N, C-alpha and C positions, 0 to 999 in steps of 0.2 A: 443816362448812359445815350450813346450815341451808336448807332446800327444801322451797318453794311446790310444792305441786301442784296446778296448772289442769288440773280435769277430774277430779271425783272418782266416776267410772265406772266400768266395768267392769275396764278397766286400770288406768287412775288411781288407784281404789281399794284396789284389791290391793297397788298397789307401795306409794302412803302409806299403809295397814297396816302394814308387812311392812318400811318401814322406821321409822316411830314403833317399833314393838312390837323394834327392836333396837337403839332408845337412840336414835336422830336425832330433830333436831327438825324436825317439821316443819307446815305450816300446808297444811290443806285448800280449796281453793277447790272448791264446789258452786252447785245453784242448787234451787228451787222446793220441793217437799217432800222431796225429800231429804236439805237442808242443813237443813231443823226435826227432822230425827227426828237428825241430826249432832248438831246442837247440844243437843239436846236427852237424847237418850241415847247420846250418842255414836256413832259406827262401827261395826259387828259385820264382821268377816271371816271369816268362813266355810271353814275348811279344814278336811283331812283330819285334825288334832288336835282337830276342838272349835271353836268361838265364842268369838272373843278381841273385847274390848271396845277401841275408838282413841279413847279422850279427848285429840284434840288440838285447834287453835283451828281454825276452820271461819269461811270468811265468801263471800262472795256478791263480791266486788271485791279488786282489789288497793290500793285504799285505804286500808284496814281491815290487809295485812299489815302486821307491825313487822321493815322494811325493814332491814339488815346487810349490811358490807360484803363478807359468806361469803355473802348467801343467794344460791339456783341457783331458778333457775322450771324446773321437770318439766311441761312443756307434755302436756296429755295429753286434750283434749276432741279430737273426731271433727274433719274435716279439713274439713266445711267450715262450722267454726265457729270456728275461727281465727284469720281475722280482727276478727271482736266480744273475743275475747280481747286480740289486740295492739291496739289500741285502749285498752282497759279496762288494758292492762299498761303500752304506752309513756306512757300518759296519772301514772299514781304507781308505777311502780318504777324505782330509781336510772338514768343515762343510760348507765355501764357495766353492765350486768343483763348475767346471763348466762343465753341461751334453748335448754333442752335439747328436740328436738320428738319427745316416747314416741307415736307417731304412725304409724298405717299413711299406705299411699300415697309420694307423695312429691314433693309439691307445696308443704309447708307448709314442708322449710326454707329453697326460697329466698323465699318469704313473708317469711319472719321474717327473714331475711339480709340485703335490703334497708333495716331496720331496726334491727337489731342484729349489732352488728361481732362478739359471742361467740355463735354459732350454734353446736348441734350438733345431733349426729343422733343415736335407738336403735332397731335394728331389732327388733321389738318380734315375743318369740313366747310371749305371755301367755294362757293359757287360762279366759277368766276372762268369769264371769254376772254383769249387773246388772237385775233385775225388778222388784226389792223397793226401796222406800226405806228407807235408813239399812242396807243392808245389801248387800255385794260377795262373792262369791263364788271362789276360787281351785279353779280344779277340777284343778287336777294337784297328785298327793302324791308329786312325788318336787324337785328345783328346784319356787319357786314360777314361773320362768321364766326365758328365756334375754332377756337384757336386753345385746345388744351395743352400745358406743356409740365415737363418731368423730368431730371437729372436723368442717365444713361449710366451702370443701367439699370437704376432703378432712385427713387427717393426722390425725396425735395429739398430743395437749400433756400439761401436769401436771394441770389443772384434768378431761382423760376419763380422765385415768389415776385421779384420787382418784373423780370418780363411780362408775364401775368399780368402784374398792375397796371403798366405800361398797354399795352394789349388792350384791358379794361375801361381802361380811361381814354382808346383811340376810338372806342366802341365795340370795340368784339365781344365774346363772352369767351371765356377764359378764367380754366382754375388750373393752382399748380396740383400733381397727381403722381404717387408714387410709385404707382402700376402703369405708366406712360405705355409701358409698350404695349403691352396689354388690348389695348383701347387702340395701337396701330393695325394691332394683326385684326380685331376685329375691322379694321377701317379695309386692311387689306384685302378680306372676305368680300365687302362690296367692290371694293375695283376690280375685284377679277370678271364684272362683267363691262368691261373698258371695250378688250377686246371685240366681243361681239358687239358693242355698242359703234365700235370706228371699222371693225368690219363688214358686219352686215347690214342688210335691211333688215330694218322693225318688223316684228309681227309676234305671230305666235311661235314659229320655228324659235326665232333667235331668241323671246322672253323663256322658253325651256333649255336652251342650249345655256344662258344665264344660269338656270335654277342650277343645271347639273356640274355646273363649275363653281356654282358657288358652296352644292353641297359637299363635290370633291374635295373644296379647301378646308369644309368644315373637318371631314373626318382625317383630313391627311394632318390639318393642323394638331386635335388630340389623339391621333397615334405616335404623333414627335414629343405629346405631352406639354405644347407649347401655351403658358396662358393666354385665352380668350377672352374678353367682356362677355357678355350676354348681350343678342341683337334687342333682347328687351331695355337695358342698360341703355344700349346704343341711343336705343328710340328714345327712350326718356330725357335722355342727354341734349338730345336733340330740340322736342319736344315742336313747338312753334318758333322757335327762334329765327329760322332761315325758311323765310316767307319769298314766295316767286314775284318777281316786280310785277307789276301790270298793265307797264306799258312797255314791256318786251314779250316778245312771241317767246314761245318754248324754245332752250337753248339747242342749237343743232345737235352739237354734242357733245361728249367728255374729255378728261384731256389728251389722251390718247387721239379720239376725233380730230382734235385738234391741229395734232402733231400734223398725220396724213393731211389733213386739207391745207394746212401752209406748206405741206411737198417736202416735210424735213424726214430726209431716212434714216436717222435714229429714235428712237421710240421705246419704251419704259416699261413694255412686255415683260420680259428677261426678269424683272424686279416686283413686277404681278404675278402674271399666271405661273411665270417661270419658279418665280419664290415657291410654290406650291408642286412645280416637278423636281425643285433642288430638296424639300424636308420629305418626299415620300423614297424619293432614290435613296436618301440617307439611312431610312427607315424601312428599305428593301421591301417596298411597294411602288406600286404606280399611280402615275395619274392623268393619263390618258386623254380626260377632256383637256387639262390648262394644255398638256404640254400638245396639243391640237391646234387651239388656239396661240398658243406661243409662234409655233411655224407660221401658223397661215397669216398672223400680223408680220410678221420678218419678212414672208416673200410679197407680203402687198407691199410694204415700205421701199423692198427694196424695187419691185416691179414700176413703181409709180403710179399704179394704179390707183380711182380714186376710192377715199373712203367708201363706205356700203353699198360698195359692188357684188359683192359672194350672197349666195343665198344660203339661211341659215341652214335648209331643210339638207343639201347638199354635205354640210359640215355633218350633220348629225348622223345621216345616214352612213357616213365615215368609222364613225364610230365605236365600239363593240357595244 
């Protein structure tokens, strides 16, 4: 199959580069200075065995993709960018295009399924960084990532198996899962710490804020009756597959931190903490911790203040 990696940031860059280096046909979709560097010098994949140059076709629009009947889109943009990506894709992709949501959050799949019959989801466990134009960093020296895949709203079919096989052949850990959204909801709870990681200086108060946000997320999803795999199942799946690179310092921050560090005004917090807030409101409850984190990250992005410039103790003091 051919793959269009729509969104060549940290996750998309590592996925696209790794597939390309394994001999699969990949087109990269990126933008701005990142795209310019990829076009002029190739995409650099920095991983434990050195820097690898990926010379794959790159564009900023689906209009320039050489679409074929066996093309699959790996949608790797942040959740708040999904709508713009869909507008571009649906204007130029074949009517029967297959779209795989390789994204954090759980709202993208519904947005895609409204317009694309063949929609798939991937639970993303992939430590990566993108701060420099033209460069993506794979933070794991074991498998580059764990990318289990399933059909939306549920089940496994031949295409899910073929995608999983290609990912495994490229070095990722991947299995087809009929309950993929239950796995993505567990990842959502883990990602509730992203807002704290982006906004607050590390320390015991920040750790407490993360714990409260995640506990609140567990409670809200339970009230909503949403299936979620257990933390123990998630830990067993990870095992020791994702080992931090010994030649790299500890990562400076997660995906939301990286957005703020690059000066990006748009952040995906509405689809992480905001998802918990939404589910709470739909079921007659409140989610004060995640609502606070949602507002805080938006305020930080709008103001242009640097990441981790807030005191978690102040946020804790403002909570009921």
